[in-house]
N, C-alpha and C positions, 0 to 999 in steps of 0.2 A: 502494500500500500504505500504509494504515494501522500506520505502525512503533512509534506509545503505545502501540496494538489488543495490538502482539503481546509488546510488554517486558511489560505488567499482566497478559497472560496466564500467559507465562513468569514473571512475580513471584510470581500465585498459584499455577502448578504446582507452583512448588518447594515453597512456603510449603504446602503440602496435604499433602505427602509428608512435610515434617517435622512435620507435625501427626500425622499416620498415627503414625508414630515417635515420637514421645508419647503419642499414644493407646496405644499399644499396649505400651507399655514395662512391662516385671512390676512390681511395687515391689521386689525385693530391686537391681533394677538400675541402679533412678534414684537412688538415694544409698550407692551400693557404696563402703565407705572402701577396698578393696584398688585401685578405680580412681585412676589420677595426675591425672583429672579426671572428676569427675564428670558423669553423663546428664543433670541438669540444668542444667549448669554451661554446659556446650555448648551444649544449645539456647537457653539464657537469652544465652549469647556472641553470638550470629549472631543472635538473635532485636533485640537494641542495636543493630549494625553493619547491621540491616537497617535498622532505625530512623530512625540517625544516616545513613542516604547515603540516604536517598532525600529528606530533608531541601535546598532550595535551599543553603544555605552552613555551614558549623559555627556560626557567631553566631545561625544560626536554630533549632540542636533544641534544645528542653522532654525533657528526659529523662523516662520515662513515670513514674506516681507512684509505684508501687510499685519505683523503682529504688536500692539500693543500692551507695555509692559504692565504687568500683574494682571490684564482680561481676562487670562484661562481660571483664574481660581472663585473659587463659587460659598467658599471660608465666610463666614459673618465678619471673624476677624482680622481677614486679610482681601477681601473684595476689593478690590480696586475704586477710585473714584473713574466712576465713567461719565469721560465728557461727551460721546457720542459711539450709540448704536454702530455695529455690524449692518451692514445692509444684507438685504436673503442673499444679492449680486455675490459680494465679497464669500458671504458666509459658502457657497456652493463652489466657487474657484477656491474655499481651503478642501472643501472634500473632496474637489474633483484631484489636486494634487496629494492628499493624503492617500486614494484610490489608487494614483501613478505611486510611490510611496509604495503600499503592499506589491504592485505587481513585479517594482523592481528590486524590494527587501526581500521580501518572503523567501523565495527565490536561494537565499543568499543563509537563513542563519543554521547554526549550530544547534540544534534543541538540548542538544546535551548539556551547551556553556548553561554561566550563570547569568544573572537576570541583567548584568549591567548597569544596576542602579541599586546604589546601595539602599535603600528604603524598601528595597524587595526583594528580601530574603528567597530566592527561588531560583528553578532555573529556565531558562530561553522558553522551552515548550509551554513553562505554567503563563510564562508573563502575555503570551499571544492569548493564551484563554484567557484570565484577568485582564488584560488590552479587552478582546472582542467580547465581556460581558460586559464590559463599561459601555460599551457602544449600544448595545444593548438594554440594557440600564438607561441611559437615557433617552435613548430612543421612544423605550415603552414611557416613559416619565411625559414626554412629547406629544405620542401620539395618545393617552387617555386626553390630556389637556387637549386635542382636537377634536376626539369626540366627544368631552362632556362640552364642552363650550363652544362648539361650535358644526358638530354633528356630521364629522371630517373623517373618514377611515382613511387607512394608511396597509396597503396590502400586504402578507407578509411573504417574505423573499425568502423559499430555501435553501437556496446556495446558486453560485454564481458559479459552474463550471467556466473552465479555462476554451476560449471559442477557438474552433479550428480555422487549421491554417492551408 
């Protein structure tokens, strides 16, 4: 079994569900001032950590070109001063960048190596499962918000197999 192909497929399936949520989000929900954490902020947070944890190690990480310092944080005590939300177009651009990172970096993974992040003391294999779970947790959170507030559904994506060449 090609475990790297399975990991790639599940990353891309999770990101496809997140993409649907972003694309289907009605404008009033994108930056709703009554939300403790805005829709766009959750989407940006999950993409930042997807990008980070796809890298071999912390020191290999280069922030996305449109990154704003600390915008990845959802923690109340470290939440950044938000001066402007990310646009849907920017978040979708970052999502496409992360999809490309999956395509480029997952085939090169050594699943038996350490995670590369000292705060995550497990293997690179477990890091991939952890990262995919993180994407899906927040995609589910956004999907629930869409469903309960706007009656918008997001389709399940089971896998994203490699396309035939």
